[in-house]
C-alpha positions in Angstrom: 0.0 0.0 0.0 2.8 2.4 0.8 4.0 2.1 -2.9 0.8 3.7 -4.1 -0.3 6.1 -1.4 0.5 8.0 1.8 -1.9 9.0 4.7 -1.4 12.7 4.4 0.6 15.4 2.5 -1.0 18.3 4.3 -2.3 17.4 7.8 -1.3 19.5 10.7 1.9 18.1 12.3 1.6 16.5 15.7 2.1 18.9 18.6 3.5 17.2 21.7 2.3 20.1 24.0 -1.4 20.0 22.9 -1.3 16.3 21.8 -3.2 17.3 18.6 -2.3 16.8 15.0 -1.0 14.0 13.1 2.5 12.5 12.3 3.6 11.6 8.7 3.7 14.7 6.6 6.1 14.2 3.8 6.2 18.0 3.0 5.9 21.1 5.0 2.4 22.4 4.5 3.4 26.0 4.5 6.6 26.1 2.5 6.0 22.9 0.4 9.6 21.9 1.1 10.2 18.2 1.4 11.0 17.1 5.0 13.3 14.4 6.3 10.3 11.7 6.4 9.6 12.6 2.9 13.1 11.9 1.8 13.2 8.7 3.7 9.9 7.6 2.2 11.2 8.4 -1.3 14.2 6.3 -0.8 12.2 3.4 0.9 9.8 3.3 -2.2 12.8 3.5 -4.6 14.6 0.6 -2.8 11.4 -1.5 -2.6 9.6 -0.7 -5.9 8.8 -3.7 -8.0 10.5 -4.1 -11.4 8.8 -2.3 -14.2 9.1 -0.5 -17.5 9.4 3.3 -17.7 8.4 4.5 -21.2 9.7 7.8 -22.3 8.3 9.6 -25.3 11.0 11.4 -26.9 11.7 13.3 -30.3 8.1 13.7 -31.4 7.9 15.2 -34.9 5.0 16.2 -37.0 5.2 16.1 -40.9 4.3 18.6 -42.1 4.5 20.9 -39.2 1.5 22.8 -40.5 -1.0 22.3 -43.3 -1.4 25.0 -45.9 -5.0 24.3 -46.9 -7.8 22.3 -45.5 -9.3 21.9 -49.0 -6.6 19.6 -50.1 -6.2 16.7 -47.8 -2.7 15.2 -47.3 -1.0 12.8 -45.2 0.2 13.7 -41.7 2.8 11.6 -40.1 4.0 11.5 -36.5 7.2 10.0 -35.7 8.6 9.5 -32.2 11.3 7.6 -30.2 10.2 5.3 -27.4 12.7 4.8 -24.6 12.5 2.3 -21.9 14.1 3.8 -18.8 12.9 1.2 -16.5 14.3 -2.2 -15.3 11.8 -4.5 -17.0 11.1 -5.1 -20.8 7.9 -3.4 -22.1 5.8 -5.6 -24.2 3.9 -4.6 -27.4 4.7 -0.9 -27.2 2.4 1.4 -29.4 2.1 5.1 -30.0 -1.5 6.5 -30.0 -2.4 9.9 -31.3 -5.6 11.7 -30.4 -7.1 15.0 -31.5 -8.6 17.0 -28.7 -12.2 18.0 -29.7 -12.9 20.8 -27.3 -14.4 19.9 -23.9 -11.8 17.2 -23.1 -13.2 14.9 -25.7 -10.7 13.0 -27.7 -10.9 11.3 -31.2 -8.3 8.6 -31.8 -6.5 9.4 -35.1 -4.4 6.3 -35.1 -2.1 3.8 -33.4 1.3 2.7 -34.6 1.4 -0.7 -36.1 2.9 -3.2 -35.8 3.8 -2.6 -32.2 7.3 -3.0 -30.9 7.1 -6.6 -29.5 9.7 -6.2 -26.8 11.4 -3.0 -25.8 14.2 -4.1 -23.3 15.2 -2.0 -20.5 17.7 0.7 -21.7 16.5 0.4 -25.3 15.0 2.8 -27.9 12.7 2.1 -30.7 11.3 4.4 -33.4 7.6 4.5 -33.9 5.5 6.2 -36.7 2.0 6.5 -37.8 0.1 8.5 -40.5 -3.5 9.6 -41.1 -5.4 11.8 -43.6 -5.6 15.6 -42.7 -9.3 15.4 -43.7 -9.8 14.2 -40.2 -8.5 17.6 -38.9 -10.4 20.9 -38.7 -9.4 24.2 -39.9 -7.3 26.3 -37.2 -5.3 24.8 -34.3 -5.6 21.1 -33.7 -4.3 19.9 -30.4 -2.8 16.5 -30.8 -2.2 14.2 -27.7 0.3 11.4 -28.0 0.8 8.6 -25.7 3.1 5.4 -25.5 1.2 2.4 -24.3 2.4 -1.2 -23.6 0.6 -4.5 -22.5 2.4 -4.4 -19.2 2.2 -0.6 -18.8 0.4 -1.1 -15.4 3.8 -1.9 -13.9 5.3 1.4 -15.0 7.0 3.4 -12.2 6.8 6.9 -13.7 3.5 7.7 -15.4 4.1 11.3 -16.5 6.9 11.0 -19.1 5.2 8.9 -21.8 2.8 11.6 -23.0 3.2 14.7 -25.2 1.1 17.3 -26.8 1.6 19.2 -30.1 -0.4 21.8 -32.1 -1.0 21.3 -35.8 -2.3 24.4 -37.6 -4.5 23.8 -40.7 -5.2 27.0 -42.6 -8.5 27.6 -44.1 -7.3 28.7 -47.5 -3.9 28.5 -49.2 -1.3 31.0 -48.0 -0.6 33.7 -50.6 3.0 34.6 -50.8 3.7 38.1 -49.8 6.8 40.1 -49.5 7.3 42.3 -46.6 9.9 45.2 -46.6 11.3 46.9 -43.5 10.2 50.4 -43.0 13.1 52.9 -42.8 12.3 56.0 -40.7 14.7 59.0 -40.5 
């Protein structure tokens, strides 16, 4: 249980004079600084954590980085590098890409295939997927990318396998214009 939760991060500290409060704060509630128990707990968890993968989403690239016209659909490709920083191989690693549709609703644009069958601890693998730009709307499209694996439930760090990017789709073709600097005397 201590691997997943702790009683309190912000309960009043125990006062020996009034005999009120609790013991077990990992951080000082006023300064937000980690205290000695917090450091000890962190080391305990590190020393006793079960083996698991730790997928890191790195070097995410969108091609093209923007689309000039929404009237002429083209192919959009996302490439990324998956790294396993953990101490257990990740099984069937995939990259998912969603488009955020406003009120925190997401539409899946695609999943990389085939999955990386085994990504051993310390290894990297390139992943890619493509889809038609017709699935995007004019303006800014927020894309949400996430690595996933069959044994991702064992992952130690859950914040480093996601990334966001914005892909802009222009309503009409961009007209080339020349801008000259203004010289003022």
